[in-house]
N, C-alpha and C positions, 0 to 999 in steps of 0.2 A: 502533627498531632493535634494542634488547636482546631483544625478543620473538622476532624472526626469527633473531637470532644464537644463541639458545638452542633452536632447532629448531622454533619456531612458524612457521606459514604466514600470510603477509599476504594478505588477500583484499580486492579492490576492492569498494566499495559499488556497488550497482546504481543506475540512475537513479531507480527507484521509491523506494529507500531514501533517496537524497539528497533527493528531492522531499518525501517524507513527513516527514523530519526538518526540512526547511526550513519546514514548516507547524507545527513544534513537536509533531509527531505521534509516535506510538509504532509502530515498524516491527517486524514479526516474519516470519521465514521459516517456511513450512509451516503446520501447524495444520489444523483442520477447520471446516467450516461445514455448513449443512443439506444442501448439494448434494454434499458430498464432501470432498476434500483440497485445501487451498489451496497455491499456490506462495508467496504472500506476503499479508500483511494490513497495513493501516495504520489506526490509530485517530487521528482528527484532529478538531479543533474549527473552527467557523466563526462569524462574527459576524453575517452577513446573507446574503441570497440571492446577491448578487454574489460574495461571498467563497466561499460554498458552490460555486457553479458553476465558479469558477476552479480551486479545489482538486480538485473532482470530475473535471473534464475533464482536468486534468494527470495524475491517477492513472489515469484511463481510458486515456489515450494511453500511459502507461508499461506498462500491462497488455497492451494489444494490440500494442505494439511488441515485447514479450518473446515472445509466442506468438500471432500473429494468427489462426491457424486453430484453430477449436474452443475458443477461450478464453471463459471466463465471468468477467464483472466484476459483482460485487454490492456494494451498499452497504446496511448494516443487514440483511443476510440477506434482501433483497428487500422489507423493510418501508419505510415512508415515511421520507424524510430528516428529520433534526432541524435546523431552521433558526430561530433560531441554536441552536447546541448541538454535541454530540459525535456523530460518525458513525464507523462502521468499514467500510472498503472491503476487499474480498477479490478477489484475482486467482487464478483456477484454470484448469487445462487442461480 
């Protein structure tokens, strides 16, 4: 409340950010990748293929819900997924 009271603007988190953070991931707005400029990215870890698929599909849905036409969703800049391990997903127009 103090932030807003002193002139700051409160901004609601997107579903993508909420989901990324629920995976203990690191969410970022903007940025670049090999194909251009991202809307957002999420760096997240998985423990096995089931965990990977659940998180990947959630972020994929978040990306295409945001901008369904002409949207690009890449994980690891198009390279193979890391299972188990850390992956970075990018949503771009």
